N, C-alpha and C positions, 0 to 999 in steps of 0.2 A: 504494500500500500504506500503510495507516494503522498507527499505533503499536499499536492494539488488535489488528489482524489479525496483525501480526508477533509480538506476545506470545502470541496464541492458537497460532500455528505452533510457537513455542518450547515452550510448555506441552505441546502434543500430542506433540512430538518427545521431550520428557523423559518423558512418561507411557509412550510406546511403548518407550523404552529400559528403563524400569523393568519393564514388562510382559514384555519379551523376556528380561531377565536373571533374572526371578523363578524359572523352573523350575530353572535351573542353581544359583542361590544357595540355593534351597529344599532341593534334594537334598544340597548340600554341608552345610547346617545339620543335616539329619536324619542323614546318615551320620556327621558329626563328633560329634554328640551321642551317637549309638549306640555309636561306638567309645570315646568318653570314659567312658560308663557301663560298658562291658565292661572297660576298663582299670582303673577304680576297683574293680570287683568282683574282678578277678583279680590286682591289684597289679602288672600288667605295664606298665612305663613306657617303651615303645619309640616313638620319634618317627616312624619309618617306618610303624608300625602305623596311625597316623591319616592320614598323607599319601597312601600308595598307594591304599587303598580309596576315599578321597575323590576323588582324581584320576580313577580308573577310573569311578566312578559319575557324576562330572560329565561325563566324555567320552561315556559311554553316553547320558545324558540329552540332551546337546547333539546327538549324532547322531540321536536319535529326534525331537528338536524342530526340526531344521533345516527340514523342509517347512513347518511351521506358522509359524516365524519368517520364512521367505522370503515367504510369503503376506502376512503382516502388513507387512513392509517394502515389498513391491510395492504393496500397497493405499495405504500412506502416500505413497509416491513418486508414484503415479498421481494422488492428490488434490493433491499439491503442484505437479506439472507441468501439471495440467489447470486449476488455479486454482479448484478447488472446495473451499475451506477448510472 
């Protein structure tokens, strides 16, 4: 294993991590921004109002994205164990 090959593996693993976390973080951003706008319009400043919907939305997206995430992880693992960088 050369240094370049090892760096490619690390780069690919980091890109996969970023790709897999994108749906959950994206929905957290969208829900958080929506709730913040709602709070600014209504003058309601309750901390649980942002926390609970964001957690519920992130959980729902995670449950829906698990099959896709599992496929991506299995593809990566197969490439790593078969030596097909």
